[in-house]
C-alpha positions in Angstrom: 0.0 0.0 0.0 1.5 3.4 -1.1 1.8 6.3 1.4 -0.8 8.2 -0.8 -3.3 5.3 -0.5 -2.7 5.0 3.2 -3.4 8.7 3.7 -6.6 8.5 1.6 -7.8 5.6 3.7 -7.1 7.5 7.0 -9.0 10.5 5.7 -12.1 8.4 4.8 -12.0 6.7 8.2 -11.8 10.1 9.9 -14.8 11.4 7.9 -16.8 8.3 8.7 -16.0 8.7 12.4 -17.0 12.3 12.3 -20.3 11.4 10.6 -21.1 8.8 13.3 -20.3 11.2 16.1 -22.5 13.9 14.4 -25.5 11.6 13.8 -26.6 11.2 17.4 -26.4 15.0 17.9 -28.4 15.6 14.8 -31.0 13.1 15.9 -31.2 14.7 19.3 -31.6 18.1 17.7 -34.5 16.8 15.6 -36.2 15.0 18.5 -36.1 18.0 20.8 -36.9 21.2 18.9 -36.6 24.5 20.7 -39.5 25.5 22.8 -41.7 28.5 22.0 -41.3 31.9 23.7 -43.5 34.3 21.7 -43.6 38.0 22.2 -47.4 37.9 22.1 -49.6 35.4 24.0 -53.0 34.7 22.4 -55.9 33.9 24.6 -59.4 32.6 23.7 -62.4 30.9 25.4 -65.4 29.0 24.2 -68.5 31.1 23.4 -70.7 30.3 26.3 -72.5 33.6 26.4 -72.0 37.1 25.1 -68.3 36.9 24.3 -67.6 40.6 24.4 -69.3 40.8 27.8 -67.4 37.8 29.1 -64.1 39.3 27.8 -64.6 42.3 30.1 -64.9 39.8 33.0 -61.5 38.4 32.1 -59.7 41.8 31.7 -58.3 41.8 35.3 -56.6 38.3 34.9 -55.4 39.1 31.4 -53.8 42.3 32.7 -52.1 40.2 35.4 -51.0 37.7 32.8 -49.4 40.5 30.8 -47.6 41.8 33.9 -46.4 38.4 35.2 -45.2 37.1 31.8 -44.0 40.4 30.2 -46.0 39.5 27.1 -48.5 41.4 25.1 -51.9 39.6 25.4 -54.2 39.3 22.4 -57.7 37.9 22.3 -58.8 35.5 19.6 -62.5 35.9 19.0 -64.3 32.5 18.8 -67.2 31.6 16.5 -67.8 28.2 18.0 -66.4 25.6 20.4 -64.5 23.9 17.6 -63.0 27.2 16.4 -61.1 27.5 19.7 -59.9 23.9 19.4 -58.7 24.5 15.8 -57.0 27.7 16.9 -55.0 25.7 19.6 -54.2 23.0 17.1 -53.0 25.5 14.6 -51.0 27.4 17.2 -53.0 30.6 16.7 -53.9 30.4 20.4 -51.6 29.7 23.3 -53.9 29.8 26.4 -57.6 29.1 26.4 -60.7 28.3 28.4 -62.4 25.2 27.0 -65.3 23.0 27.9 -64.6 19.5 29.3 -65.5 17.7 26.1 -63.9 20.2 23.8 -60.7 19.8 25.9 -60.8 16.0 25.5 -61.3 16.4 21.8 -58.4 18.8 21.5 -56.1 16.6 23.7 -56.9 13.5 21.6 -55.9 15.4 18.5 -52.8 17.0 20.0 -51.3 15.7 23.4 -49.4 19.0 23.8 -52.6 20.7 24.7 -52.8 20.3 28.5 -55.1 21.4 31.3 -53.6 23.3 34.3 -56.5 24.6 36.3 -60.2 25.2 36.6 -62.7 27.4 38.6 -63.8 26.6 42.1 -67.3 28.1 42.0 -69.3 29.8 44.8 -72.6 28.3 45.6 -75.1 30.3 43.5 -78.7 29.2 42.9 -78.6 25.8 41.1 -74.8 25.9 41.0 -73.1 24.1 43.9 -69.8 25.3 45.4 -66.6 23.7 44.2 -64.8 22.7 40.9 -67.8 20.9 39.5 -71.2 21.6 37.8 -74.2 19.8 36.3 -76.1 19.7 33.1 -79.7 20.7 33.8 -82.9 20.3 31.8 -85.0 23.4 31.9 -88.5 24.3 30.7 -90.5 27.5 31.0 -92.4 27.8 34.2 -96.2 28.0 33.5 -95.9 25.8 30.4 -97.4 22.4 30.1 -93.9 20.8 30.2 -93.6 20.0 33.9 -92.3 16.4 33.7 -89.8 14.5 31.5 -92.7 12.4 30.1 -94.6 15.6 29.0 -91.6 16.5 26.9 -91.9 13.7 24.4 -92.5 15.1 21.0 -91.5 18.7 22.0 -88.8 21.0 20.7 -85.3 20.8 22.4 -82.5 23.3 22.3 -78.9 22.1 22.7 -75.9 24.4 22.9 -73.1 23.2 20.6 -72.0 19.8 19.2 -68.8 20.0 21.4 -70.6 21.2 24.5 -70.4 18.8 27.5 -73.6 19.8 29.4 -75.4 21.1 26.3 -74.9 18.1 24.0 -72.7 15.2 25.3 -74.5 14.6 28.6 -78.0 14.9 27.1 -77.0 12.6 24.2 -75.2 10.0 26.2 -76.7 10.1 29.8 -80.2 11.5 29.5 -81.0 9.5 26.3 -80.0 6.3 28.1 -82.4 7.1 30.9 -85.3 7.7 28.6 -84.2 4.7 26.4 -84.4 6.7 23.2 -82.0 8.9 21.1 -82.8 12.6 21.5 -83.9 12.9 17.9 -86.6 10.2 18.6 -87.7 11.5 22.0 -88.1 15.1 20.8 -89.8 16.2 17.6 -87.0 18.7 16.8 -83.4 19.2 18.2 -81.5 22.3 17.3 -78.3 24.0 18.5 -78.6 27.6 19.8 -74.8 28.4 19.9 -74.7 29.4 23.6 -76.1 28.5 27.0 -77.6 32.0 27.4 -79.2 31.6 24.0 -80.7 28.3 25.0 -82.1 29.9 28.2 -83.6 32.7 26.1 -85.1 30.3 23.6 -87.0 28.6 26.4 -88.2 31.8 27.9 -89.3 33.2 24.6 -91.1 30.0 23.6 -88.7 29.2 20.7 -87.9 25.9 22.3 -89.9 23.9 24.8 -86.8 22.7 26.7 -83.0 23.0 26.8 -80.0 21.4 28.4 -77.6 24.0 29.9 -74.7 24.1 32.4 -75.8 25.0 36.0 -73.2 27.7 36.2 -74.0 29.1 32.8 -77.7 29.3 33.7 -76.7 31.3 36.8 -74.5 33.6 34.6 -77.5 34.4 32.4 -79.6 35.0 35.6 -76.9 37.2 37.1 -76.5 39.2 33.9 -80.2 40.0 34.0 -81.1 38.1 30.8 -83.5 35.7 32.6 -84.8 35.0 36.1 -84.3 31.7 37.9 -88.0 31.7 38.6 -88.6 31.6 34.8 -87.7 27.9 34.8 -88.6 24.4 35.9 -85.6 22.2 36.5 -86.7 18.7 35.4 -83.4 16.8 35.5 -79.8 17.2 36.6 -76.8 15.1 35.6 -74.1 13.7 37.9 -71.5 16.2 38.9 -69.0 17.0 36.1 -65.5 18.6 36.3 -65.5 22.4 35.6 -64.3 24.0 32.4 -60.5 23.6 32.0 -57.9 26.3 31.4 -55.3 24.9 29.0 -52.0 25.9 27.4 -49.8 24.3 24.8 -46.8 22.5 26.3 -44.7 23.6 23.3 -44.4 26.9 25.1 -41.2 27.1 27.1 -41.5 25.7 30.7 -40.7 29.0 32.5 -43.4 30.7 30.5 -45.9 27.9 31.3 -45.0 28.1 35.0 -45.8 31.9 35.0 -49.1 31.3 33.2 -50.2 28.6 35.6 -49.1 30.6 38.6 -51.0 33.7 37.5 -54.3 31.7 37.3 -53.7 29.5 40.4 -52.8 32.5 42.7 -55.4 34.8 41.3 -57.3 34.9 44.6 -54.2 36.4 46.4 -54.4 40.0 45.0 -57.2 42.6 44.6 -57.2 42.6 40.8 -57.5 38.8 40.7 -60.3 38.8 43.3 -62.2 41.2 41.1 -61.9 38.7 38.2 -63.1 35.9 40.5 -66.0 38.0 41.6 -66.9 38.6 38.0 -67.2 34.9 37.4 -68.7 34.1 40.9 -65.8 31.9 41.9 -63.7 31.5 45.0 -60.4 30.6 43.4 -58.8 28.6 40.5 -57.6 25.1 41.5 -55.1 22.8 39.9 -56.4 20.1 37.5 -54.7 17.3 35.6 -55.7 15.5 32.4 -56.9 12.5 34.5 -59.6 14.6 36.1 -61.4 14.6 32.7 -61.4 10.8 32.3 -65.1 10.8 33.4 -65.9 12.8 30.3 -64.0 10.4 28.1 -65.9 7.5 29.7 -69.2 9.2 28.9 -68.1 10.0 25.4 -67.5 6.3 24.6 
């Protein structure tokens, strides 16, 4: 073997060794992309009532979020439950308030969407204290619809296809109790687009009955849109976990920690307590993905 051949062979071996050493580093870089640290945090929430009004309720905590994270906060205006889920999946939204079922849908499509907290509500009318609520079946007081049996063949208002209390629970739990699908038990089933709109549909005679969340019914009452005395409560579901606050775990961990801490400590400062008063809650408590397994079981 000539000296030139030997040198060429050594060079090739050196290149091969360098490539082998570089390969694990390249694989590691591909497997662990850099986390996201945006200058602007985008927030949204499912449209459960007048969204513009509800956004004013959130202003104190969004101001705190801007202060604690050093980020500008922008609001993504939702058009439906699914629009907020799609915005999270598309990374147009970073932090959101979802419904339990819409969270489970989002999480199934993208495991980087993760719950970190929920409301612990004050006792208020049909809403019990704590981080839970119920789906309630309402009819207009003074109407002929005073029992579940009397509703057969009537007109029903649901909220949104991805609503837990306003669609999932009626379709899976209530339908099982009456031993018929909703479309067969009622003469017509329509979606109103909001819990407050379902309440108004019943009061105004546009629907004979509606399924709404206990806390959303009380929000409509407290906003002066309806009175609790306007309704008969004919049925209530088992207790469900409250609406989750979520973020995308592709955000950098220090930023996620600041977001979670802002919400979970909101009861410890005057501005935060003003926000809690707006939504008639005592505090925001930590929640994990497993807390929503009940919703997944019902959805099966």
